[in-house]
N, C-alpha and C positions, 0 to 999 in steps of 0.2 A: 122123633126126628128123623130116625132111620126110616120108619115105614113112609113118612111123607116123601123122602128122598126116592124111594123104590117106587112109589105111586106117580111121582113126576117123572121119572126116567121112563117107566113102562108108558105113559102117555106120550112122552116125546118120541119113544120108539114106534109106537104104533101110528103115529101121524108123519113121521119122516120115513118109515119104511116102504109104504106103497110106491113113493115117489123115487126113492133110490133103486127100488127092483125094477122099476119101470125103465128109468132112464140109463142107469149104469149096467143092469143085468140083462135089459132088453127082454123083460117078461111082458106077457100080455096082462091085460086087466083081469082075466079069469085067473091066472097064475097067480097074480099079487094077492087077489082076494082069497084064493084058496091057501096061500101062505099065512095071511092074516087070520083066517079062519082057524087054522091049526094053533096058532100062537093064542088066539082069544079062548079057545076051548082048552088049552093047556093051562092058562092062566086061572080060568074058572074051576077046574077041577085042583089047581094048587091050592086056591083060596078054600075050598070045601075040606080038603084033605088038612090043610093047615088048621082050620076051624075044630075039626074032631081030634087032631092030635093035640091041640091045645087044652081040650077038655080032659084028654086021657092023661097027658104027662105034665100039664102045667105050660104057661106061656113062656118062661124063661127057658126051659128045656127045649120048647119048640122052637124058640129064636136059636138056640144053638145048633139043633138039628138042621135047620135052614141055612146057618152059615156054613156049617160042614158040607151040606149038599151043594151049596153056591161054590164053594171052594173046589 
């Protein structure tokens, strides 16, 4: 259930963020695209590191590390 919420919030953020940056922060399309690229790249490497960490220390401990890192 928690992962579904995290995925849903990530989807909502990546669809809402370009409009927000363009209208409220007056960034160009290239600027918002660059910002999204960094966000997506970070998520990709986060998924990869989470997978390797889960193999190394287990899913429960990986979840605990993720909670501490998010906090």
